[in-house]
N, C-alpha and C positions, 0 to 999 in steps of 0.2 A: 709194739705196732710200728713205731717210727723207724726202727732198725730193720724191720721185716724179718725178724728172727722168730722161730717157733718156740718161744719160751713157755714153760708150764710150771705150775706149783707142785713140787714133789711132796712137800709137807706144808700144811696150812692149818694150824690149830691155835689155841690160846697162848702157847708158850714160844712157838717158833714158826718161821716161814722160810722154806727152802725153795729156791728157784733154780731150775736146770733148763738146759737146751736139748738139742738133738743128742742121740747116743754118740759117744766118743768125742763130743764137743766139750772142751774144758771149762766153758762158762759155768760159774757157780756163785750163788749169792745166798747168804744165810743171815737172817735177822732174828734176834732173840729178845725176849722180854726180860728186863731187869727185875730181879726179885725184890729190890729195895723200894721200887716205885713202879708207876704204870707206864714208864717210857720204854720204847723199843730202840734197840741198838744194833747197828750193822756190825756183825761179828766177823764175817769172812766174805771176801768179794774178789772173784777172778773175772775180770772184764776182758775175756779173750775168746774169740770165736774162730773155729776152724771149719764150721759148717757153711753151707751155701744159703743164700736167701731163698725163701720158699713163698710161693703165692698163697698157699693154704696155711692159715694160722689158727692155732687153738684159741687164741685170745679174742678172735672175732665172734664173740658170743652174741646172742640175740639182744641182750640189754645194751651192749656197746653199739651194735649196729642200729638199734632203734633210735638212740640219741643222735647218731650221725644222719639218719634218714629223715628225721623230723623237719629240719630246715628245707630239705629238698622237696619233700612231699607236701609241705604247706603251700607251695606255689605250683607244684605239678602233681596233684594227687592221682592223676591217671597214669603216671609212669609205671610201666610193667616191670616185673621182676628181672627180665633180661636187661632192661635199661639200668636198673639198680646194680646189677652184677658188673656191667661195664663201668659205671661211675665209681664203684668201690675199688675195682682193679686200677683204675686210672688215678684216683686220689690217694689211696692208701696201700696200693700194691697187694691187696688181698683178694683172692679168688673165692667166690662163694658158689654154693650149689643153688639151684633154683628154689629148693625148699627153704634154705637159709634166708634167701632174699625175700621170699613170700612171707615167711613167718615174721621177719623183722618189719616188713611193710605193714602187715596187719596191726602189729603192736604200735607202730608209729602213727598210723591213721587213727587208732583208738586214742592215742595221746592228744592228737590234734582235735578230734571231734568230740572226745569224751567217750568213755567206755559205754558200749551199748546197754549193758545191764544197769549201769549207773544212770543213764539217761532215762530208761524206762521207769526206774524207781522215782524219778522226779517228774514224770510225765504229767501228773495231775497238777503239781505246782506250776509247771510250765503253762498248762491250760488256764490256770487261774490268772496268770499275767496277761493273757490274751483278752483284749477288749471284745465284748460280745457284739461288736458292730463289724460287719463284713462287707467289703466292697466287691462288686461283681462287674466284670468287663470282658470284652472279647476283641480280638484283632485278627485281621486277615493274614494268612501266611503266603509268602510270595514265591515259594518253591514251585517246581514243575507241576505238582499234583494239588496245589492249593490247600484248602482247609482253613480252619480257624482255631486259634488258641483261646480257650476260655479259662478264666482264673478267678479265684477267690483270694482277696488280699485283706489283711487286718492290720491292727496297730498293736505293738507290744507295750510293755510297761514303761518304756522310755519314749513313747509317742512316735515311734518310727515304724516305717512300713515293714510288714513281715508277710511273706507269701505262705498261704495256708494250703492251697491245692490248685492244680492246673491240669488241663487235659486238652488233647487235640481232637477235634471233631470235624466231620465233613462240612457241616454248615450250621449256622446259629439258628436253630428252630426250637419249637416247644419241646420235642422229644429229647434233644441234646441237653437243654437246661434241666429238664425233668430228671434225667439220668444223673447229671452232675450234682444237682442239689440234693437229691435223695441220698446219694453216697456220702456227700459232704456232711449233711446233718446227722446221718447215722453214725459216722465216725466221731463227730464232735460230741454227740450224745453219749457214746460209749466211754469217752475220756472224761468229760465233765458236762453234766446236764445243766444247761442254761437256756434262757430265752434270748434268741439271737435276732438282731435287726440287720437289715440289708440296705446298702446305698448303691445307687447306680445312676449313670448320667441319663440325660433326656432321650437319647437315641436308643437306649437299650430296652430290654424286654419288659421293664416295669413302668414304662411311661404311661401316663394316665389313660391316653386314648387307646392303648393296646392292652389294658389290664386284663381284658377278657381273653387275650391270646394265651396267657399263662396263668393258671389258677392253682397255685401250689398248696393253699391252706388245707383243703380236704385231705391231701396226701400226707401232710406233715403231722396231722393230728392236733388236738386242741392245746397241747402243752407248749406249743411254740409261740403263739401270739405274735406272729411275724409282722414287722412294720417295713414299709418301703420308703425310705427317706430320699427324696429326689431334689435336684436343683432345678426343677421345672420352672419355678417362678423367675429365676434369673434368665432362663431362656426366653420367657415371655417378654421380660423387660428389655432385653437386648434386641430382640427381633421385631417387636411390634411398637414399642414406645421408646423412642430415642431421647437422649438428653442426659447430661451428667447428674442433674438434680433428681430426676426420676430414679436413676440407678442408685443414688445415695439413699433415697427413701425406701426402695425395695430392700436394700441391704439392712437398713435400720429396722425394718419390720422383721426381716429374717433372723437377724442377730439378737433381737430382743429376747431376754430370758424369762420375762414375766408377761402375762397376757395383757395387762394394762398398757405397757410400753408398746406392745405390738399393735394394739388397737389405736393408740395415738398416731403411730406412723401410718396406719391404714387410712385414718381420717384425713391425713395430709395428702395421701395419694388420691383419695376421692375428690378432694378439693381441686387438685391440679388436673386430674384426668379420670373421669368417672368410668370410662370404658376399661382402663387398666385396673381400676379397683374391682369392677365386676368380674374380670378374668381371674383376678387373684382370689376373690371370694368363692369361686367355683372349685378351687383346689382345697382338699382337706388340709387343715392347718398342720396336722402331724407330719405332713410330707415336706414342709419347707421352713417353718419357724421354730426356733429353739424354745419358744415359750410353751410349746405343747409337745416337745420331744420327751420320750421316755427317759427316765433317769437311771435305769438299770444298765444301760449300755456304757455308762461312765465315759462318754465321748460326745462332744458337741459338734462333730464334723458335719459340714453341710455340702461340701463339694467332694467329688470322688478323686481327691489328689493322690491318695495312696495307690489307686489303680493307674493313674497317670505316671507316677514314679516307676511302677513296674513296667509300663509300656515302653518307657525310655530304655530300660534294660533289654527288653525283648527285641528292640530294633536291630540289634547286632545279629540276632539269630533267625529272624523271620524269613530270610531267603535261603536258609540252609535245609538240607534233606532232613527227614523226620528224626533219624537217630542222632545226627549231629545237633539238631535243635534240642532234643531232650537231654543229651549229654551236656550241652552248653548250659542249659538252665540248671541242671543238677550241680555242675561245677560252680556256677554263680552263687547258688544257695549255700553250698558248703563254704566257699570263701567268705561270703558275707557273715555267716554264723561265727566263723572263727575270728574274723576281724572284730565283730561286736563283743565276743567273749574276751579277746585280748584287751579291748578298750576298757571293759568293766573291771578286769583284773588289775589294771593300772589305776583305775579311778579310786579315790580315797573317800569320797562322800558317802553318806548314809542314804541319800535320795538320788534317784537316777538323774543324770546331768541335765537333760532337757526339762524334766519336771522341776528341778531346782531353778532353772532359768525362769520358768513361769512363776514360781514362788517369789523370786527376787523382784520380778515385775510387779506382782501384787503388793509386795512390801512397799514399793515406791508410791503406790496409790493409796496408802493408808492415811496420809496427811489430810487433816480436815474432818476425819471421822472420830466420833467419841462414843465409848461404850457405856451402857447402864446395866448393872447387874439386876436380875429379876428376883433375887432373894432365895433361889433354890439352894438346898443343902449341899448339892454337889458342884455348885459354881459352874453349871453348864449352860444356863440360859441367859442371854444378853440381848439387849436392843442396841443397835448401832445407828447413829444419826449424824448427818452433816449439816443439820439445820433445815434441810429441804426434804430429803428422803430418809426414811427409817426402815431398817430391816432387822428381823429377829434371827439370831444365830443360836443354834443348838450344838454345842461341842460334842455331846454324847452321841447324837444320831448323825453328826457330821453333815448338817444341813444349814442352809441360809435361805431367807425369804427371797433373795435375789435369784436363787436356783443355780447360780454358777458352780457352787461347790457340789450341789446335787448332780448336775449334768456331767461334770468332768471327774469328780472324785478328788479334785485338787482344791485346797482351801482358797477362798476368794479373799479380797482385801478386807472385807468386813470381819472375817474370822481371825484375821491377823492383827486387829487393832489392839 
């Protein structure tokens, strides 16, 4: 390929390899296998060419082209076969047909993204890694014809944002969300049947005062038991009752993982401002405090930060025409998946890096806690105490009375004692 000569294998078997060039060209190379051992030996070599350089080369096979295309297509996956033909001719002096370039591009994209059949084979495993907590959000599009982009965003096994689904609609109304969520839950149920919880900010469709505006439960069926986890309490605290101490108490109640701790914080709020306490008591606890969150979501998220992260990405495309917008999002998703895949291929740990960081933080909090075995035959039941608080840990069911392990699926400091 480097000499731009049209070499080919005249013979290629287990005993010999003969390489020739164009007809009437004296170039000749013969390699034979020695009978006494497994080594190959150059027997005859005539390094002389009388032929001209040719742009078409027999050695430009799909496998070779695929390896050359992967670095280019990793950064520019939308490059068309015509562009690949020009690049190949410019870099290696090889002229390709459109079919050659297309076939090699398909193979290269499969190497980058993973073969489609292989990905479908692991689809259920992929769904298992998705936390059953889904953030919902919408943003205005600034192109000439307007519209809104609605999206469902989740968290993967490494606690990072992952885009599940998105759609462009004319306006954010009941029918738009009804259509979007029906399709979303139907697809999720086909891949992996789970109970899903949703989180949205205070201004969106699931805010308490507008709950009758959208009633999805009858249409989803009884198997979904859907919760709507909102950060409404933080909005109340910020807008109606100012002061750093009040904010701290609101967060203390919201972040409490056991009911008793939440009630203690609420009593402190009542002492300081009874009106704030009354407002908070009107909100269903399952909407704002971790102490009553479901544990099957394996996520203790309270604010819609994953949707906010996605909105930062969308900013670049919000003023683009519809096709440019959709292609831009598709390109972003592809590049992000590839980057995350490459990151994990380089990673040598047995636990995802962000989860490992949480575990390391929990290990540092172990000091001062002492375990007591409950005497079970399997050594699974323990009580852990620091002299003030006591929690029961069950290693078999992966639970702790503090509920942090139950909520996140990640062992708390009590389980690591």
